[in-house]
PDBQT receptor file of N, H, CA, C and O in Angstrom, charges set to zero:
ATOM      1  N   MET A   1     -13.372  34.481  14.042  1.00  0.00    +0.000 N 
ATOM      2  CA  MET A   1     -15.207  35.117  13.911  1.00  0.00    +0.000 C 
ATOM      3  C   MET A   1     -15.590  33.874  14.776  1.00  0.00    +0.000 C 
ATOM      4  O   MET A   1     -15.383  32.673  14.605  1.00  0.00    +0.000 OA
ATOM      5  N   ASN A   2     -16.433  34.814  16.101  1.00  0.00    +0.000 N 
ATOM      6  H   ASN A   2     -16.601  35.790  16.241  1.00  0.00    +0.000 HD
ATOM      7  CA  ASN A   2     -17.061  34.167  16.690  1.00  0.00    +0.000 C 
ATOM      8  C   ASN A   2     -18.518  33.890  16.448  1.00  0.00    +0.000 C 
ATOM      9  O   ASN A   2     -19.121  34.823  15.918  1.00  0.00    +0.000 OA
ATOM     10  N   THR A   3     -19.137  32.928  16.693  1.00  0.00    +0.000 N 
ATOM     11  H   THR A   3     -18.646  32.171  17.124  1.00  0.00    +0.000 HD
ATOM     12  CA  THR A   3     -20.621  32.496  16.562  1.00  0.00    +0.000 C 
ATOM     13  C   THR A   3     -21.897  33.734  16.633  1.00  0.00    +0.000 C 
ATOM     14  O   THR A   3     -23.033  33.825  16.168  1.00  0.00    +0.000 OA
ATOM     15  N   GLY A   4     -21.275  34.343  17.232  1.00  0.00    +0.000 N 
ATOM     16  H   GLY A   4     -20.352  34.270  17.610  1.00  0.00    +0.000 HD
ATOM     17  CA  GLY A   4     -22.219  36.011  17.261  1.00  0.00    +0.000 C 
ATOM     18  C   GLY A   4     -21.884  36.654  16.117  1.00  0.00    +0.000 C 
ATOM     19  O   GLY A   4     -22.765  37.413  15.713  1.00  0.00    +0.000 OA
ATOM     20  N   ASP A   5     -20.706  36.590  15.336  1.00  0.00    +0.000 N 
ATOM     21  H   ASP A   5     -19.990  35.973  15.664  1.00  0.00    +0.000 HD
ATOM     22  CA  ASP A   5     -20.745  37.157  14.064  1.00  0.00    +0.000 C 
ATOM     23  C   ASP A   5     -21.405  36.829  12.902  1.00  0.00    +0.000 C 
ATOM     24  O   ASP A   5     -21.413  37.517  11.881  1.00  0.00    +0.000 OA
ATOM     25  N   PHE A   6     -21.975  35.739  13.070  1.00  0.00    +0.000 N 
ATOM     26  H   PHE A   6     -21.968  35.181  13.900  1.00  0.00    +0.000 HD
ATOM     27  CA  PHE A   6     -22.776  35.026  11.892  1.00  0.00    +0.000 C 
ATOM     28  C   PHE A   6     -23.896  35.274  11.993  1.00  0.00    +0.000 C 
ATOM     29  O   PHE A   6     -24.550  35.447  13.022  1.00  0.00    +0.000 OA
ATOM     30  N   LYS A   7     -24.375  35.331  10.385  1.00  0.00    +0.000 N 
ATOM     31  H   LYS A   7     -23.844  35.190   9.550  1.00  0.00    +0.000 HD
ATOM     32  CA  LYS A   7     -25.801  36.106  10.343  1.00  0.00    +0.000 C 
ATOM     33  C   LYS A   7     -26.555  35.203   9.596  1.00  0.00    +0.000 C 
ATOM     34  O   LYS A   7     -25.890  34.327   9.045  1.00  0.00    +0.000 OA
ATOM     35  N   ARG A   8     -27.868  35.174   9.411  1.00  0.00    +0.000 N 
ATOM     36  H   ARG A   8     -28.408  35.886   9.859  1.00  0.00    +0.000 HD
ATOM     37  CA  ARG A   8     -28.869  34.282   8.632  1.00  0.00    +0.000 C 
ATOM     38  C   ARG A   8     -29.323  35.052   7.399  1.00  0.00    +0.000 C 
ATOM     39  O   ARG A   8     -29.500  36.226   7.724  1.00  0.00    +0.000 OA
ATOM     40  N   TRP A   9     -29.569  34.855   6.169  1.00  0.00    +0.000 N 
ATOM     41  H   TRP A   9     -29.426  33.901   5.905  1.00  0.00    +0.000 HD
ATOM     42  CA  TRP A   9     -30.208  35.312   5.216  1.00  0.00    +0.000 C 
ATOM     43  C   TRP A   9     -31.290  34.862   4.888  1.00  0.00    +0.000 C 
ATOM     44  O   TRP A   9     -31.405  33.640   4.986  1.00  0.00    +0.000 OA
ATOM     45  N   GLN A  10     -32.355  35.572   4.435  1.00  0.00    +0.000 N 
ATOM     46  H   GLN A  10     -32.262  36.565   4.355  1.00  0.00    +0.000 HD
ATOM     47  CA  GLN A  10     -33.692  34.762   3.702  1.00  0.00    +0.000 C 
ATOM     48  C   GLN A  10     -34.138  35.458   2.255  1.00  0.00    +0.000 C 
ATOM     49  O   GLN A  10     -34.033  36.651   1.970  1.00  0.00    +0.000 OA
ATOM     50  N   CYS A  11     -34.606  34.505   1.510  1.00  0.00    +0.000 N 
ATOM     51  H   CYS A  11     -34.691  33.536   1.741  1.00  0.00    +0.000 HD
ATOM     52  CA  CYS A  11     -34.942  34.477   0.028  1.00  0.00    +0.000 C 
ATOM     53  C   CYS A  11     -36.401  35.187   0.446  1.00  0.00    +0.000 C 
ATOM     54  O   CYS A  11     -37.249  34.639   1.151  1.00  0.00    +0.000 OA
ATOM     55  N   VAL A  12     -36.488  36.251  -0.020  1.00  0.00    +0.000 N 
ATOM     56  H   VAL A  12     -35.799  36.696  -0.593  1.00  0.00    +0.000 HD
ATOM     57  CA  VAL A  12     -37.795  36.879  -0.148  1.00  0.00    +0.000 C 
ATOM     58  C   VAL A  12     -38.955  36.225  -0.893  1.00  0.00    +0.000 C 
ATOM     59  O   VAL A  12     -40.151  36.433  -0.683  1.00  0.00    +0.000 OA
ATOM     60  N   LEU A  13     -38.444  35.442  -1.756  1.00  0.00    +0.000 N 
ATOM     61  H   LEU A  13     -37.473  35.274  -1.927  1.00  0.00    +0.000 HD
ATOM     62  CA  LEU A  13     -39.374  34.658  -2.617  1.00  0.00    +0.000 C 
ATOM     63  C   LEU A  13     -39.895  33.578  -2.217  1.00  0.00    +0.000 C 
ATOM     64  O   LEU A  13     -41.082  33.436  -2.511  1.00  0.00    +0.000 OA
ATOM     65  N   CYS A  14     -39.198  32.423  -1.402  1.00  0.00    +0.000 N 
ATOM     66  H   CYS A  14     -38.233  32.538  -1.164  1.00  0.00    +0.000 HD
ATOM     67  CA  CYS A  14     -39.335  31.265  -0.765  1.00  0.00    +0.000 C 
ATOM     68  C   CYS A  14     -39.153  30.868   0.495  1.00  0.00    +0.000 C 
ATOM     69  O   CYS A  14     -39.495  29.788   0.976  1.00  0.00    +0.000 OA
ATOM     70  N   ALA A  15     -38.411  32.082   1.222  1.00  0.00    +0.000 N 
ATOM     71  H   ALA A  15     -38.133  32.960   0.832  1.00  0.00    +0.000 HD
ATOM     72  CA  ALA A  15     -38.197  31.819   2.731  1.00  0.00    +0.000 C 
ATOM     73  C   ALA A  15     -36.966  30.887   2.835  1.00  0.00    +0.000 C 
ATOM     74  O   ALA A  15     -36.522  30.654   3.960  1.00  0.00    +0.000 OA
ATOM     75  N   PHE A  16     -36.494  30.442   1.957  1.00  0.00    +0.000 N 
ATOM     76  H   PHE A  16     -36.854  30.632   1.044  1.00  0.00    +0.000 HD
ATOM     77  CA  PHE A  16     -35.361  29.685   2.161  1.00  0.00    +0.000 C 
ATOM     78  C   PHE A  16     -34.138  30.270   2.810  1.00  0.00    +0.000 C 
ATOM     79  O   PHE A  16     -33.778  31.372   2.397  1.00  0.00    +0.000 OA
ATOM     80  N   VAL A  17     -33.468  29.710   3.739  1.00  0.00    +0.000 N 
ATOM     81  H   VAL A  17     -33.760  28.814   4.075  1.00  0.00    +0.000 HD
ATOM     82  CA  VAL A  17     -32.154  30.729   4.558  1.00  0.00    +0.000 C 
ATOM     83  C   VAL A  17     -31.099  29.980   4.823  1.00  0.00    +0.000 C 
ATOM     84  O   VAL A  17     -30.861  28.884   5.332  1.00  0.00    +0.000 OA
ATOM     85  N   TYR A  18     -30.444  30.995   4.271  1.00  0.00    +0.000 N 
ATOM     86  H   TYR A  18     -30.637  31.885   3.858  1.00  0.00    +0.000 HD
ATOM     87  CA  TYR A  18     -28.785  30.898   4.270  1.00  0.00    +0.000 C 
ATOM     88  C   TYR A  18     -28.424  31.152   5.633  1.00  0.00    +0.000 C 
ATOM     89  O   TYR A  18     -28.775  32.226   6.123  1.00  0.00    +0.000 OA
ATOM     90  N   ASP A  19     -27.718  30.256   6.381  1.00  0.00    +0.000 N 
ATOM     91  H   ASP A  19     -27.432  29.384   5.983  1.00  0.00    +0.000 HD
ATOM     92  CA  ASP A  19     -27.287  30.641   7.303  1.00  0.00    +0.000 C 
ATOM     93  C   ASP A  19     -25.334  30.482   7.304  1.00  0.00    +0.000 C 
ATOM     94  O   ASP A  19     -24.661  29.508   6.965  1.00  0.00    +0.000 OA
ATOM     95  N   GLU A  20     -24.938  31.659   7.750  1.00  0.00    +0.000 N 
ATOM     96  H   GLU A  20     -25.485  32.449   8.025  1.00  0.00    +0.000 HD
ATOM     97  CA  GLU A  20     -23.631  31.682   7.213  1.00  0.00    +0.000 C 
ATOM     98  C   GLU A  20     -22.456  30.583   8.355  1.00  0.00    +0.000 C 
ATOM     99  O   GLU A  20     -21.304  30.288   8.037  1.00  0.00    +0.000 OA
ATOM    100  N   ALA A  21     -23.137  30.161   9.641  1.00  0.00    +0.000 N 
ATOM    101  H   ALA A  21     -24.073  30.401   9.899  1.00  0.00    +0.000 HD
ATOM    102  CA  ALA A  21     -22.419  29.538  10.446  1.00  0.00    +0.000 C 
ATOM    103  C   ALA A  21     -22.037  28.034   9.779  1.00  0.00    +0.000 C 
ATOM    104  O   ALA A  21     -20.998  27.387   9.902  1.00  0.00    +0.000 OA
ATOM    105  N   ALA A  22     -23.505  27.660   8.881  1.00  0.00    +0.000 N 
ATOM    106  H   ALA A  22     -24.350  28.186   8.781  1.00  0.00    +0.000 HD
ATOM    107  CA  ALA A  22     -23.581  26.527   8.547  1.00  0.00    +0.000 C 
ATOM    108  C   ALA A  22     -22.902  26.476   7.080  1.00  0.00    +0.000 C 
ATOM    109  O   ALA A  22     -22.246  25.475   6.792  1.00  0.00    +0.000 OA
ATOM    110  N   GLY A  23     -23.005  27.266   6.377  1.00  0.00    +0.000 N 
ATOM    111  H   GLY A  23     -23.538  28.079   6.610  1.00  0.00    +0.000 HD
ATOM    112  CA  GLY A  23     -22.543  27.290   4.898  1.00  0.00    +0.000 C 
ATOM    113  C   GLY A  23     -23.518  26.567   4.145  1.00  0.00    +0.000 C 
ATOM    114  O   GLY A  23     -24.686  26.514   4.527  1.00  0.00    +0.000 OA
ATOM    115  N   MET A  24     -23.007  25.841   2.792  1.00  0.00    +0.000 N 
ATOM    116  H   MET A  24     -22.057  25.884   2.481  1.00  0.00    +0.000 HD
ATOM    117  CA  MET A  24     -23.693  24.919   2.497  1.00  0.00    +0.000 C 
ATOM    118  C   MET A  24     -22.638  24.294   1.673  1.00  0.00    +0.000 C 
ATOM    119  O   MET A  24     -22.217  24.664   0.577  1.00  0.00    +0.000 OA
ATOM    120  N   PRO A  25     -22.297  23.317   2.367  1.00  0.00    +0.000 N 
ATOM    121  CA  PRO A  25     -21.060  22.351   1.574  1.00  0.00    +0.000 C 
ATOM    122  C   PRO A  25     -21.353  21.835   0.633  1.00  0.00    +0.000 C 
ATOM    123  O   PRO A  25     -20.443  21.629  -0.171  1.00  0.00    +0.000 OA
ATOM    124  N   ASP A  26     -22.813  21.362   0.263  1.00  0.00    +0.000 N 
ATOM    125  H   ASP A  26     -23.552  21.530   0.915  1.00  0.00    +0.000 HD
ATOM    126  CA  ASP A  26     -22.960  20.410  -0.824  1.00  0.00    +0.000 C 
ATOM    127  C   ASP A  26     -23.022  21.521  -2.261  1.00  0.00    +0.000 C 
ATOM    128  O   ASP A  26     -23.095  21.167  -3.438  1.00  0.00    +0.000 OA
ATOM    129  N   ASP A  27     -22.977  22.716  -1.808  1.00  0.00    +0.000 N 
ATOM    130  H   ASP A  27     -22.918  23.004  -0.852  1.00  0.00    +0.000 HD
ATOM    131  CA  ASP A  27     -22.839  23.614  -3.403  1.00  0.00    +0.000 C 
ATOM    132  C   ASP A  27     -21.349  24.521  -3.052  1.00  0.00    +0.000 C 
ATOM    133  O   ASP A  27     -21.225  25.701  -3.380  1.00  0.00    +0.000 OA
ATOM    134  N   GLY A  28     -20.166  23.652  -2.259  1.00  0.00    +0.000 N 
ATOM    135  H   GLY A  28     -20.266  22.694  -1.993  1.00  0.00    +0.000 HD
ATOM    136  CA  GLY A  28     -19.114  24.480  -2.060  1.00  0.00    +0.000 C 
ATOM    137  C   GLY A  28     -18.939  25.406  -1.569  1.00  0.00    +0.000 C 
ATOM    138  O   GLY A  28     -18.036  26.156  -1.941  1.00  0.00    +0.000 OA
ATOM    139  N   ILE A  29     -19.699  25.672  -0.609  1.00  0.00    +0.000 N 
ATOM    140  H   ILE A  29     -20.433  25.063  -0.307  1.00  0.00    +0.000 HD
ATOM    141  CA  ILE A  29     -19.839  26.730   0.522  1.00  0.00    +0.000 C 
ATOM    142  C   ILE A  29     -19.489  26.014   1.705  1.00  0.00    +0.000 C 
ATOM    143  O   ILE A  29     -20.223  25.204   2.271  1.00  0.00    +0.000 OA
ATOM    144  N   ALA A  30     -18.220  26.379   2.091  1.00  0.00    +0.000 N 
ATOM    145  H   ALA A  30     -17.624  27.037   1.631  1.00  0.00    +0.000 HD
ATOM    146  CA  ALA A  30     -17.660  25.979   3.645  1.00  0.00    +0.000 C 
ATOM    147  C   ALA A  30     -18.550  26.519   4.675  1.00  0.00    +0.000 C 
ATOM    148  O   ALA A  30     -19.036  27.621   4.422  1.00  0.00    +0.000 OA
ATOM    149  N   PRO A  31     -18.864  25.956   5.800  1.00  0.00    +0.000 N 
ATOM    150  CA  PRO A  31     -19.146  26.640   7.176  1.00  0.00    +0.000 C 
ATOM    151  C   PRO A  31     -18.224  27.556   7.627  1.00  0.00    +0.000 C 
ATOM    152  O   PRO A  31     -17.004  27.433   7.741  1.00  0.00    +0.000 OA
ATOM    153  N   GLY A  32     -18.984  28.542   7.884  1.00  0.00    +0.000 N 
ATOM    154  H   GLY A  32     -19.974  28.642   7.791  1.00  0.00    +0.000 HD
ATOM    155  CA  GLY A  32     -18.301  30.147   7.993  1.00  0.00    +0.000 C 
ATOM    156  C   GLY A  32     -18.254  30.954   6.881  1.00  0.00    +0.000 C 
ATOM    157  O   GLY A  32     -17.550  31.962   6.930  1.00  0.00    +0.000 OA
ATOM    158  N   THR A  33     -18.831  30.711   5.961  1.00  0.00    +0.000 N 
ATOM    159  H   THR A  33     -19.403  29.892   5.922  1.00  0.00    +0.000 HD
ATOM    160  CA  THR A  33     -18.587  31.660   4.947  1.00  0.00    +0.000 C 
ATOM    161  C   THR A  33     -19.601  32.932   4.934  1.00  0.00    +0.000 C 
ATOM    162  O   THR A  33     -20.738  32.829   4.474  1.00  0.00    +0.000 OA
ATOM    163  N   PRO A  34     -19.227  33.813   5.332  1.00  0.00    +0.000 N 
ATOM    164  CA  PRO A  34     -19.715  35.055   5.126  1.00  0.00    +0.000 C 
ATOM    165  C   PRO A  34     -20.693  35.305   3.599  1.00  0.00    +0.000 C 
ATOM    166  O   PRO A  34     -20.280  35.032   2.472  1.00  0.00    +0.000 OA
ATOM    167  N   TRP A  35     -21.922  35.828   3.896  1.00  0.00    +0.000 N 
ATOM    168  H   TRP A  35     -22.258  36.050   4.811  1.00  0.00    +0.000 HD
ATOM    169  CA  TRP A  35     -22.775  36.061   2.663  1.00  0.00    +0.000 C 
ATOM    170  C   TRP A  35     -21.999  36.901   1.694  1.00  0.00    +0.000 C 
ATOM    171  O   TRP A  35     -22.090  36.640   0.494  1.00  0.00    +0.000 OA
ATOM    172  N   ALA A  36     -21.035  38.158   2.226  1.00  0.00    +0.000 N 
ATOM    173  H   ALA A  36     -20.961  38.369   3.200  1.00  0.00    +0.000 HD
ATOM    174  CA  ALA A  36     -20.453  38.917   0.942  1.00  0.00    +0.000 C 
ATOM    175  C   ALA A  36     -19.488  37.880   0.267  1.00  0.00    +0.000 C 
ATOM    176  O   ALA A  36     -18.982  38.203  -0.808  1.00  0.00    +0.000 OA
ATOM    177  N   GLU A  37     -19.183  36.608   0.839  1.00  0.00    +0.000 N 
ATOM    178  H   GLU A  37     -19.594  36.346   1.712  1.00  0.00    +0.000 HD
ATOM    179  CA  GLU A  37     -18.077  35.756   0.187  1.00  0.00    +0.000 C 
ATOM    180  C   GLU A  37     -18.800  34.946  -0.805  1.00  0.00    +0.000 C 
ATOM    181  O   GLU A  37     -18.202  34.437  -1.754  1.00  0.00    +0.000 OA
ATOM    182  N   VAL A  38     -20.344  34.778  -0.579  1.00  0.00    +0.000 N 
ATOM    183  H   VAL A  38     -20.830  35.191   0.191  1.00  0.00    +0.000 HD
ATOM    184  CA  VAL A  38     -20.932  33.684  -1.364  1.00  0.00    +0.000 C 
ATOM    185  C   VAL A  38     -21.061  34.373  -2.844  1.00  0.00    +0.000 C 
ATOM    186  O   VAL A  38     -21.470  35.521  -3.017  1.00  0.00    +0.000 OA
ATOM    187  N   PRO A  39     -20.660  33.517  -3.843  1.00  0.00    +0.000 N 
ATOM    188  CA  PRO A  39     -20.382  34.020  -5.272  1.00  0.00    +0.000 C 
ATOM    189  C   PRO A  39     -21.593  34.510  -5.959  1.00  0.00    +0.000 C 
ATOM    190  O   PRO A  39     -22.585  33.784  -5.898  1.00  0.00    +0.000 OA
ATOM    191  N   GLU A  40     -21.662  35.517  -6.539  1.00  0.00    +0.000 N 
ATOM    192  H   GLU A  40     -20.856  36.106  -6.588  1.00  0.00    +0.000 HD
ATOM    193  CA  GLU A  40     -22.677  36.725  -7.245  1.00  0.00    +0.000 C 
ATOM    194  C   GLU A  40     -23.685  35.617  -8.190  1.00  0.00    +0.000 C 
ATOM    195  O   GLU A  40     -24.883  35.681  -8.467  1.00  0.00    +0.000 OA
ATOM    196  N   THR A  41     -22.799  34.762  -8.483  1.00  0.00    +0.000 N 
ATOM    197  H   THR A  41     -21.826  34.711  -8.258  1.00  0.00    +0.000 HD
ATOM    198  CA  THR A  41     -23.788  33.571  -9.453  1.00  0.00    +0.000 C 
ATOM    199  C   THR A  41     -24.416  32.432  -8.727  1.00  0.00    +0.000 C 
ATOM    200  O   THR A  41     -24.912  31.486  -9.337  1.00  0.00    +0.000 OA
ATOM    201  N   TRP A  42     -24.397  32.515  -7.463  1.00  0.00    +0.000 N 
ATOM    202  H   TRP A  42     -23.994  33.284  -6.967  1.00  0.00    +0.000 HD
ATOM    203  CA  TRP A  42     -25.242  31.832  -6.589  1.00  0.00    +0.000 C 
ATOM    204  C   TRP A  42     -26.549  31.828  -6.864  1.00  0.00    +0.000 C 
ATOM    205  O   TRP A  42     -26.964  32.930  -7.223  1.00  0.00    +0.000 OA
ATOM    206  N   THR A  43     -27.364  30.948  -6.819  1.00  0.00    +0.000 N 
ATOM    207  H   THR A  43     -27.027  30.053  -6.528  1.00  0.00    +0.000 HD
ATOM    208  CA  THR A  43     -28.702  30.850  -6.770  1.00  0.00    +0.000 C 
ATOM    209  C   THR A  43     -29.302  30.110  -5.781  1.00  0.00    +0.000 C 
ATOM    210  O   THR A  43     -28.593  29.169  -5.426  1.00  0.00    +0.000 OA
ATOM    211  N   CYS A  44     -30.580  30.216  -5.087  1.00  0.00    +0.000 N 
ATOM    212  H   CYS A  44     -31.155  30.981  -5.376  1.00  0.00    +0.000 HD
ATOM    213  CA  CYS A  44     -31.381  29.663  -3.998  1.00  0.00    +0.000 C 
ATOM    214  C   CYS A  44     -31.563  28.041  -4.694  1.00  0.00    +0.000 C 
ATOM    215  O   CYS A  44     -31.695  27.792  -5.893  1.00  0.00    +0.000 OA
ATOM    216  N   PRO A  45     -31.533  27.308  -3.850  1.00  0.00    +0.000 N 
ATOM    217  CA  PRO A  45     -31.748  26.010  -4.253  1.00  0.00    +0.000 C 
ATOM    218  C   PRO A  45     -32.963  25.749  -4.234  1.00  0.00    +0.000 C 
ATOM    219  O   PRO A  45     -33.266  24.868  -5.039  1.00  0.00    +0.000 OA
ATOM    220  N   ASP A  46     -33.752  26.136  -3.669  1.00  0.00    +0.000 N 
ATOM    221  H   ASP A  46     -33.505  26.852  -3.015  1.00  0.00    +0.000 HD
ATOM    222  CA  ASP A  46     -35.103  26.003  -3.684  1.00  0.00    +0.000 C 
ATOM    223  C   ASP A  46     -35.879  26.573  -4.835  1.00  0.00    +0.000 C 
ATOM    224  O   ASP A  46     -36.595  25.854  -5.532  1.00  0.00    +0.000 OA
ATOM    225  N   CYS A  47     -35.737  27.896  -5.043  1.00  0.00    +0.000 N 
ATOM    226  H   CYS A  47     -35.156  28.480  -4.476  1.00  0.00    +0.000 HD
ATOM    227  CA  CYS A  47     -36.423  28.517  -6.198  1.00  0.00    +0.000 C 
ATOM    228  C   CYS A  47     -35.634  29.133  -7.250  1.00  0.00    +0.000 C 
ATOM    229  O   CYS A  47     -36.163  29.746  -8.177  1.00  0.00    +0.000 OA
ATOM    230  N   SER A  48     -34.406  28.986  -7.129  1.00  0.00    +0.000 N 
ATOM    231  H   SER A  48     -33.976  28.488  -6.376  1.00  0.00    +0.000 HD
ATOM    232  CA  SER A  48     -33.484  29.298  -8.227  1.00  0.00    +0.000 C 
ATOM    233  C   SER A  48     -33.375  31.173  -8.307  1.00  0.00    +0.000 C 
ATOM    234  O   SER A  48     -32.991  31.826  -9.277  1.00  0.00    +0.000 OA
ATOM    235  N   ALA A  49     -33.776  31.625  -7.164  1.00  0.00    +0.000 N 
ATOM    236  H   ALA A  49     -34.088  31.095  -6.376  1.00  0.00    +0.000 HD
ATOM    237  CA  ALA A  49     -33.635  33.097  -7.052  1.00  0.00    +0.000 C 
ATOM    238  C   ALA A  49     -32.264  33.493  -7.031  1.00  0.00    +0.000 C 
ATOM    239  O   ALA A  49     -31.407  32.711  -6.621  1.00  0.00    +0.000 OA
ATOM    240  N   THR A  50     -31.942  34.796  -7.492  1.00  0.00    +0.000 N 
ATOM    241  H   THR A  50     -32.638  35.431  -7.825  1.00  0.00    +0.000 HD
ATOM    242  CA  THR A  50     -30.351  35.263  -7.521  1.00  0.00    +0.000 C 
ATOM    243  C   THR A  50     -30.228  35.736  -6.041  1.00  0.00    +0.000 C 
ATOM    244  O   THR A  50     -31.047  35.733  -5.123  1.00  0.00    +0.000 OA
ATOM    245  N   LYS A  51     -28.963  36.133  -6.114  1.00  0.00    +0.000 N 
ATOM    246  H   LYS A  51     -28.297  36.136  -6.860  1.00  0.00    +0.000 HD
ATOM    247  CA  LYS A  51     -28.292  36.455  -4.569  1.00  0.00    +0.000 C 
ATOM    248  C   LYS A  51     -28.908  37.773  -4.236  1.00  0.00    +0.000 C 
ATOM    249  O   LYS A  51     -29.097  38.111  -3.068  1.00  0.00    +0.000 OA
ATOM    250  N   ALA A  52     -29.259  38.604  -5.380  1.00  0.00    +0.000 N 
ATOM    251  H   ALA A  52     -29.106  38.329  -6.329  1.00  0.00    +0.000 HD
ATOM    252  CA  ALA A  52     -29.937  39.825  -4.828  1.00  0.00    +0.000 C 
ATOM    253  C   ALA A  52     -31.293  39.691  -4.584  1.00  0.00    +0.000 C 
ATOM    254  O   ALA A  52     -31.919  40.750  -4.524  1.00  0.00    +0.000 OA
ATOM    255  N   ASP A  53     -31.868  38.725  -4.437  1.00  0.00    +0.000 N 
ATOM    256  H   ASP A  53     -31.360  37.865  -4.486  1.00  0.00    +0.000 HD
ATOM    257  CA  ASP A  53     -33.160  38.317  -3.846  1.00  0.00    +0.000 C 
ATOM    258  C   ASP A  53     -33.323  37.893  -2.583  1.00  0.00    +0.000 C 
ATOM    259  O   ASP A  53     -34.366  37.552  -2.027  1.00  0.00    +0.000 OA
ATOM    260  N   PHE A  54     -32.154  37.939  -2.137  1.00  0.00    +0.000 N 
ATOM    261  H   PHE A  54     -31.306  38.216  -2.590  1.00  0.00    +0.000 HD
ATOM    262  CA  PHE A  54     -32.267  37.759  -0.752  1.00  0.00    +0.000 C 
ATOM    263  C   PHE A  54     -32.169  38.875   0.227  1.00  0.00    +0.000 C 
ATOM    264  O   PHE A  54     -31.773  39.980  -0.145  1.00  0.00    +0.000 OA
ATOM    265  N   GLU A  55     -32.576  38.596   1.700  1.00  0.00    +0.000 N 
ATOM    266  H   GLU A  55     -32.898  37.698   2.002  1.00  0.00    +0.000 HD
ATOM    267  CA  GLU A  55     -32.532  40.028   2.592  1.00  0.00    +0.000 C 
ATOM    268  C   GLU A  55     -32.019  39.137   4.024  1.00  0.00    +0.000 C 
ATOM    269  O   GLU A  55     -32.125  37.928   4.231  1.00  0.00    +0.000 OA
ATOM    270  N   MET A  56     -31.511  40.064   4.786  1.00  0.00    +0.000 N 
ATOM    271  H   MET A  56     -31.425  41.046   4.618  1.00  0.00    +0.000 HD
ATOM    272  CA  MET A  56     -30.899  39.632   6.106  1.00  0.00    +0.000 C 
ATOM    273  C   MET A  56     -31.776  39.324   7.132  1.00  0.00    +0.000 C 
ATOM    274  O   MET A  56     -32.647  40.160   7.377  1.00  0.00    +0.000 OA
ATOM    275  N   VAL A  57     -31.736  38.273   7.807  1.00  0.00    +0.000 N 
ATOM    276  H   VAL A  57     -31.029  37.594   7.609  1.00  0.00    +0.000 HD
ATOM    277  CA  VAL A  57     -32.620  38.188   8.785  1.00  0.00    +0.000 C 
ATOM    278  C   VAL A  57     -32.206  37.966  10.368  1.00  0.00    +0.000 C 
ATOM    279  O   VAL A  57     -31.723  36.885  10.705  1.00  0.00    +0.000 OA
ATOM    280  N   GLN A  58     -32.369  38.805  11.131  1.00  0.00    +0.000 N 
ATOM    281  H   GLN A  58     -32.762  39.683  10.857  1.00  0.00    +0.000 HD
ATOM    282  CA  GLN A  58     -31.740  38.830  12.365  1.00  0.00    +0.000 C 
ATOM    283  C   GLN A  58     -32.612  37.807  13.166  1.00  0.00    +0.000 C 
ATOM    284  O   GLN A  58     -33.772  38.053  13.498  1.00  0.00    +0.000 OA
ATOM    285  N   ILE A  59     -31.937  36.599  13.461  1.00  0.00    +0.000 N 
ATOM    286  H   ILE A  59     -30.995  36.399  13.192  1.00  0.00    +0.000 HD
ATOM    287  CA  ILE A  59     -32.658  35.932  14.489  1.00  0.00    +0.000 C 
ATOM    288  C   ILE A  59     -31.743  35.703  15.980  1.00  0.00    +0.000 C 
ATOM    289  O   ILE A  59     -32.263  35.137  16.942  1.00  0.00    +0.000 OA
TER     290      ILE A  59
């Protein structure tokens, strides 16, 4: 996967951004992890929103 394939996803409630390229190593999500592979049980670290409350942000 090249860097052009990575996307960013933004929480519609608090604007937290999940960056596929960076992942979230502190939460056990390795850099390069696509959004589709983030567990459904994962919640926003800032507001505890569910994965369903995120939208893709093209940057």
